[in-house]
N, C-alpha and C positions, 0 to 999 in steps of 0.2 A: 184591870184597871190601870190606865197610864199613870206614872208617878209624877208627871209634871203636867200642869193644866194651864191653859191660857188664862184662867182666872187669876193666876199668880201675877199677871201684869195687869189685873183688872181695873175696874172703873174708879180712877181716883176722883172723878168728878163728884162722886157721892160724898167724898170727904169734905167738900167745899160748899155744895149748893144746897140752898134751902128754898122750898117753894115760896113765892113772893106773896101769896094771898094773905097769909097771917100777918105779914110784915108791912103790907101796903098801908095799913092804917097809921103807921108811924111816919109815913111820908114817902115820896118816890125815891129819895136818896137812900133811905134804909133798905127798901125793897131792892134797889139796884146793887148796893153793896152786899147784901145777902147772897146774891147770885154772881158775884164778881170774884174770880180767883185771886185778883190783886187785893182784895179786902184782908185786912190784918185779923185773921181769925185762925184760931187753933181747933182742930177737929179730932175726935176719937170715935171710931165705928166698930160695931160688933155686928157681923153679918154672917148668915148661914145659908149653905146650899144643902138641902136634903134631896139626894138623887135617888128616886124610887126605882127607876128602871135604867139598866145599863145595857148597851149593845153587847151581844155575845155572852150574856151572863143573866142568871136569875137573881143575882145578889143586888143589894142596895149599897149606897155609899154616902158619905157626908163630908163636907168641908165647912169649918167654922173659922171665921177670919177676925183677927184683931188688926185694926188699922189706925195709924196715927199720922196726921198731916199738919205741917206748920209752915207758914210763909216766912221768907227771910230775904235779905237784901245783900247784893254784892256790888259795891259801888253805887252806880245809878240804876242798876238793873234789879228787877223783882223776880224772885224764884219760889217755887214750892218744894219742900221735901216731904216725901211719904215713905213710911216704913209699913209693911204688911207681913203678918206672920200667920200662917194657917195651923189648925189642928185637924189633921186628916184621918179618916176612917175609910180604908179601902179593902175591898176583897182581893185576896191574893191567890193566884193559880198556883198549882193545880187544885189544891185543897178547898179553895173558896172561903177560907177562914178570914175574918176581918181583923186587920191590924189597925191599931190606932196609935198616933203620935204626933209630935210637933213636926211640921213640914219645913220647907225651904224658906228662908227670909228673903223677901224682895224689897229693894230700895230703889228709889229713883228721885231725881231732881228735874223740875220743869221750869224753863225759862218762860215767863209770862209777858207776852207781847202786848204793848200798849197799842190797842186797835183805834184809839180815839173815840171809841164808843163804850161807856161802862156796861152796856147791856150785852156786848159781844166780847167774849173771851177766847183767847187762842194761845196755846202753849206747846212747847216741845222740849225734850231733853233726853238724857241718857238714863239707863236703869241697869241694875245689877242684881242677879239672884245668886245667893250663897247656899251651899249645901249644909244647912243646919239641922237636917231631919234627925229625929231621935232614934228612928229605925230605917233600915235600908228600904223597906217596903213602902214607906210614905213619903219618900223623897227621891230627887233625881241623882244624887251623889255627883253633880256636875256644878261647876261655876259657869254661869251664863251672863251674858251682857247684850244690850240692844238699845232700842229708842222707843219713845212714846210721843204721840201727837194727840191734842185735844181741841175741839171746837165747841163752844157752848153759846147759843143765842137766846137771850132773854128779852128781846125787843118787845115781845107781846106779853102783857100781864096775864093772858089767858092761857098761852101755850108756849112752852119753851122746848128746844130741841138742840141736837148736836150729835157728835160722834167722838169715839176714842179709838185710835189706832196703835197698835204695839207690835214690836218684833223683838225676839231675843234669840240668841245662838250660843251653845256652849263653847267653851275655850280651854277648859281644864277640868280634871276630876278623874274619877274611876274609869279605867279603860274598858272594863268589862260591861259598862252601862251604855244604853243607847245614847247617841249624840242628840242634843236638843236644837231644833230649828223650827220655832213656832211663831205664828203671827195670830192676831186677833183684831177684829173689828167689832165695835160696839156702837150701834145706832141707839139713841135714846130720845124719849119724848116725855113730857109731863103736861098734863091738862088739868087746869085748875077748876075745881067744882065750887070753891068758896069755903070761907071759915077754916082754912088750912087743910081742907081735904082735897086730894088730887088723884087722878088716875096716872098710870105710869106704865112705861115699857122700856126695858133696858137689858135685853139679851145680849149675850157675848157669843159672837161667831168666832170659832177657833179652827186654826188650819196648821196641821203638822207638815211643814215644807220638807221634812226628811224622808217621810214614807208615803205622803199623799192622804192621810186620814184627816177628816174634818167633822165638825158638828155645827149645825145652823139651827138654833132654837128661836122660837118667837114666844112672847108672853104679854100678858096684860095684868096689871095689879093695881092695888090702891094703897094710898098712904095718908098720914095725918101728921101735920106740923103743929107743935105747940111751943110758944116762946114763954119762958118764965125768967124774969130778970134778965141776966146776961147769958143764959144758956137756951139754945134752940134744940128741941127734941124732934126728931123725924123718925116716925115708925112706919113701916111698910111690909107688905106681903105680895109676892108676884109669882104665880105659877107659870112655868115655861115648858113648852112642848117642842120636841125636835121636828123639824120639817124636811130636813135632809141630813144624812150622816153616813160616814164610811169609816170602817175600822172597828176594832174592839175598844171597849172602855168609854164609849161616847154616851152622855146622858140623853136618854129618850123622854124622860119626864122628870122635872125637878121643881122644887119649891124654894123660891129665894126670899128670905125674911131678914130684916135688920132693924137696928136702932143706931141712928146717926146723931152725934152730938156736936154742936158748934159752940165755942166759947168766945164771946166778944170781950174786949178789954174794958 
């Protein structure tokens, strides 16, 4: 199993976005702000990938993510800060024994562009991954840096869509570990069924630019949004299947589940 995954630069949009159906009853402005990365909302997410099948292995793996996001301002500009820390469980060759521990910490800031339309959000900025793994087997032992870009369109109250692109490359760390040069593209869409229930698809297509390995999954899941006072709870589950992959350690089947929390002032 590869010790660095494109999910480490994964979908920060989930830290910010809430399906609008349950919020629309509070008025169009509330629904728009719930889907707007410029909205002044702090988020905390707990997300898990259970990887049942891995290429070139009979073993399973797991990644559990803690993610925290908060907006901030620099002068007249609006930004987002996100921190992500995984708990990784990976099979290790040649024994196949599973090693579990804290993985590498990922940080990024994104400049949030004022598009002139509160329903359309666009952001980009730098990212940094630090080698904080508690065990060599569950981290890269490399410092990496790169860029992130995201687009989200919530113009329709029924269907919202967008993408996230990211790239990072190692620049320091242990010489005996593989260099990092990874890119990821995440198309996503949310279809509102009403009463806070929605269908979703948010696979992450990952590409190792150093050795040519890649994994392209597709998935369809379901979620539920509940708002209580100043907190929005977003539960979801999304099975994902690989439609194309190359190289060892790529997920062939995985289940993505999570609970995303938003806190309004």
